[in-house]
N, C-alpha and C positions, 0 to 999 in steps of 0.2 A: 258555348255551342247553340248556334242558331237554333229556334224553335218556330213551328208554324201550328195553328189551328184547323183540325181537318174534320169534315163530315164523317160520322161514324160509318157512313154508306160506302166511304172509299177505303176504308180500312182493308189491309192484306196480311198474309202470315209473313213475318218478318219485318213488319214495321215497330218500331220503337215508339211506344205511347206512354203518356203522363195522364193517369185519368184525374179529374177534378173535383171526383169525391173524396170526402176524409175516408181515412184507411179503414175504420169500422164500418162503413157504409157500402163497402162493395166485398165480393167473396174472395178475390185473388190475396196471395201471400205478399205482394207487392203493389204499389199503387203506379209504379214505374216499371216497365218491362217490355220486352221484344216478344211480341204475338208469335206463339208456336204453333196454332192450330186454328182451323175455322170454328170449332168449338168455342174458344177463346173470344173470337169476334162476336159469334152468336150472344154470348153472355153480357159482352159490352154493351151490344144493341138493346138487351132486354134491360139494361138499367135506366131506359129512358134517356140517356144522353144524346144531345145533338151533335157536339161537337167534344174532341178531345185533341190534347196537346200532344204534337207529335215531334221527334228531334230526327231528322233527316240523316244528321252525321251518324248517329247510332243505328239506323234502319238498313236492312239488307236489299231492300226493294222500294221503289216508288209507290206512291198511293195508286188506287185503282183508277184509272182514267174516267172521267165523266161520262164518256160513251158506253162504259161497259157497268155502271151503276144502275142496279136492278130498281126497279119501281116498288115503292111501298106496296104489300099487298097484306091480305088477311088470311095468309096460310096458317091454320091452326095448329097443323101438324110441327110445324117449324117453330112456332111459338111455345109448345108443350116440349119440344125437344130443347129448346133453350132454358126453361124453367127448369127442367129435371138436371141440366148441366149444372145451373145456378145453385141448385139444391146441391148437387154432389159436391162443388168448390166449397159453400159454405161450411158442409160436414167436414171436409178435409183441412180446411182452415181453422176450424176449430180444435181438431185434433192435434194440428200442427201446433198452435198457440199451446196446448196443454204438453207438449213434448218440448217446446221451447222453455217453458216454466221448469219443467223437469231438468232440461239440460243447465239452466241457471243456477239451480239449487246444488246440482253437483259440482260445477264450476265453483261455487262459493266454497263448498267443501275441500276442494282441491287447493282454491288460494290459501286456506286456512291451514292446511298440512303444509303449503309451501313456505308459509310464513314462520312456523314451527321449525322447520328444517334451517332455514335461514337463521333464526336464533341459536339452533344448536352448532351450525358453523361459526357464528360469531363467538359464541361461548368456547368451543373447541381453539380457535385461533388466538383468544386472548391466554386461554391457559397454556399452550404449547412452549411459551418462554419459561415459566416459572413451575408448572406442574404437568411436565409432559406425560406422565404415566396417565393420570386423569383424564387428561384431553384426548389422548388414545382410545380410553376405554368410552368415553362419551362418543367420541366419533364411530367407534365399530358398532355402536348400537343403531345409529343412524345408517350407516351403511349395510349393516346386515338385514335390516327391515326391507330397504329398497332394492337390495340384491334378491331378497325372496320373491318380491313382486315380480321384478325385471326377469327372473329365471323360471317364472311359472309356466310360461309357454303358452298363456292365454292372448298375448298380444298387447300392446299396450297404445293408449292414447296420449300424445304429446300436446300440451297444452300451453298456451301462450299466457303468462301472466302479466301483472301490472309492473311498472316502472321502479316502484319503489323509492328509496332514498338514494341520494346521491353518494353519501359517505358508505354505503352499504353496498357499493359496486365489486369490491373486493372478494366478500363473501357470495355475492350472485354469482361471479364469475367463477369461483371454486365449485358452487354447487351446480352449475351449468356444466362445467368441464366432468365433473364426476358422474352426472347424470348420464350425459352424452357418451361418455367412455364405458359405463357399464352397459348401456344399450347396444353399442357397438360391440364391445366384448361377447355380449350373449349372441348377439346376431351371427358373430364370425365362429360360433360353436366353441367358445370357452366353456370350462367347466363353472358350476357356481361359486366354488371357491375361488377360481381365477377370476371371475367376474367381480366378487367383493374385494379383492385384490385391486383390481384396476379402479375400481370405485374409492377405495381409501387412498391409492395414489392420486387420484383426482383430485381428491378433496384437499389434500395437502400438499399438491405439487409446488405452490406458491408459497409455501410456509417461510421460505427466507427472506420474502419481502416485507415480514416484520422488521428486519433489521436496515431496511433501506430507509432513508428521511422521507416523511411524508410528501415534502414540497417536491421531491423528485418524482414520486408515484402520482402525485396529482397535477403536475406540470402539463399544460395543454400546447404549449410551444415546442418547436424543437428542442431537444436535450443536447447539450454541449458534448463535446467528445469524452470528458471527464464523467459527467453525470450518466453517459452511456456506458461506460465501462463499470461505474459504479453500479448501476441497476443490473449489469449481467452477472453481477458477484452473488444476486438472490439465489443462483443455482450452487454455490458453494455455500451459502449461509444455510440453506436449507438442507443440504445435506449433512452438515456439522451439527444442527439442531437435532436431527433424527438420528444421528449416531451416538447421541449422549446415552443411549440405553438401548438393551435388546428387546423393547416392546413394540417395534416396527418390523414386519416383514423385510427381508433383506431387498425385495423386487421394488417394494414401495419406496425404501430410500433410494434406490438407484434411479427411480424416475425423477425423484425431486432434483437431481444433478444432471439428467439427459433431456428433459423436456423440450429444450430447444437445440437438440441435435438432430442433423438431417442425414438423410439417406447418401448424399452425393458430398459430405463433408464440408459442407458451407456452414454448418451450425455451430454453437459453442456450449461449453467450454472447451472441449479437447477437440471439436472437429472430426468426431468419429464417423465411421461410414457403415453402411448396410448391417449386416450380422452383428457387428459390434455395439449396434444399439439395441438396448431390451426391446423384446414384443411389447410388453406394457408401456414402454416409453412411446414407441411408434403411434399407438393407441392414441395416448395422452396428447402426443405432439400434434394430430391431427385435430381433435377436438379443442384442444387449447388455441390452436391458429383459426379455428372457425369462428370462435367467441371473439377471439382478439381482433379480427377484423370487423366483425360486425359492431364492436365497441372499442375502439381504439382511443388512446389518451385524449386526441385530438377528436372532439365531435362531428368536426367538417370534414373528417375523413373517412368516416362511417359508410359501410357498405350495407346494403338490403341484403338479408338471407339467401333470396334468390341468385344475386349477382355473385354472393362470396362461394356459394357452391360450385357455380361453374367457373369462377377464377382459380379455384384449388385444383379442378380437375383438368383445367387447360395448360396451367402455368405452373404447378407445383409437382408434377409427376417425377420427376427427377428427385424430389426432396422427401416426399411422402410415400408411405407405402401404399400403392394403388391399390391392393385387394380391401384393405382397410378403407380407403376413401370410397370406393365403389359400395362397402358397406353403409356408410355414412349418407351417401346419397338416397340410397334405398330407404334409410330408417325416416329421414327427413323429408323425403318427396321433393319434388323439383321447386315447390313452392313451400319452403318450412314455415312453420308457425310465425307470424310477424309480417308476412309478406302482403304488400299491398297489391290486388291484382283487378282485372277487367275481365269480366265472366262473357261467355257467350251470348248473353242476354243483353249486352252491353252496361250493364250496372257494374259498380266499383265496389268493393268489400276489401276486409283485412281478413286472413287465414288465422283462426283462433286454434284450430286443433287439426291434429294427423293421426289418423288411425294407422299403425305399423302395417296392418294386414289390408289397408284400403287406401294406398297411398294417392289414387287418382281422383280421390273424392274425398277432400278436407273438409271440415266444417268452417262455414265462412261469414261473417257478420256484414251485411249488405247496405249501403247506405240508401236511405229512403226519406226524402225530404218532408213525407206527410207522416213519419212515424215518429214520435220521441225518442230520443237517443237511448234513455234508460230501456225503450221497449224496441230497440232496434232488430230487424229481423235476423235470425242467426239460422242458417240452412245447410243442410246436408246436400251436396251436388248431386249424387246419386239419385237422391229423392226427387229433387225438383228438374232431373235432366238437362243439368247445366255442366258446362266444363270451365275450364280458366284458358282464357285467349293469351293473356301476356301478365308480366309483372310490371308495376309501375312504380316511380321513384316519388316517394314522399312529397318532396318538393314540387311535385308537378300537379298536384292536387290544388283544386280551388278550395277556397279557406272553408266554405261551409262544409265541404266534403271532409276536409283534414279535422276539422274540430270535432264532427260526429264520430269518424272512424276512431281517432285517437291514434296515430300510429305510435307506436312505442320508442321511446330513446334508446330503451335496452330491452331485447328480446329475452327476458327471462322465462325459462322452461320449468314445467313439472308435470307429473304424469298420473293416470289413472289405468286402472285394468282396461283392456280392450273390451268393447261389446260390439 
């Protein structure tokens, strides 16, 4: 995108600027931003800069015409006003930096809890074949703790986690489906006990895949008809494994066999329709499809979270429970964690967290070439007075922006209590 050098005297509200100063040498939260008021222009002038870089393609207006440029003066009142504004911005910036440090520390705690949960899921899946009773007991401890938090009523913040290891995709998927299923169930008004059962169903819905050859599960090219038919058997295998004892609730067992059934009868293994499909299964089917569309076996077919939400709503109404689908949309927001977005300021960022009670104002990590990646600005859109203009495909990003934001190949989620 083309850039020009512009005298600061020609700046107007709506122009997108890049300050030549280092991030620590000016009071703004970003070095690149769209000017939102005259106060910001006054502060830029007070920095002693003669020119700044302007990006016309990201600006909402043209520079001030030369004929309208005011002659330099010695208006002390204006100088004092700019100094006051600069001091206020410095104070605000320092507070935001402290808030950012707190956010990063909190996020590290969530990451550690997520890693522990993935380890528990891995252990559960490995035990299910030989020691199913112990496995379900371990899983129940994890689910009970999550259900207690999710049903607490204080709201949740859904965070984007790291990519993790490729060989753990099965466990990430199971945990994602369990977490999103519980959040959906809770938001749909199910009881705490039911939320826990949905969570357990989501955690072990794909348990039958432990009997499917790994070369089929990891295959990234199209499966043959024979391979597809074998893969579909995981619903039967899952039910068989969970039917070996009475330690699993009936509804949880049913979900293992029904999570690929659709309301219009187009699913498998039995082609069930509407009320023949358990309510728990309808919930897990939605979040299972959401996660699977974001992370298909063939990475080249992966969809960004933003487009998956709109795709399900526009194209799968006959197959999915639209009431539950609407709840999922309200939970994740229009731009779920992991979405690459362009802000009203013209900046590019990645959505890191979504608060279930403030969906219009997610937390976004913003690209700023003047700030080291490990100190990248993370902002609350409401605090900054910003909004999201549109979602972007990671493939459209310039290389330096892509490396800075690190779009996730796999959008793993975990939660913390809402604040």
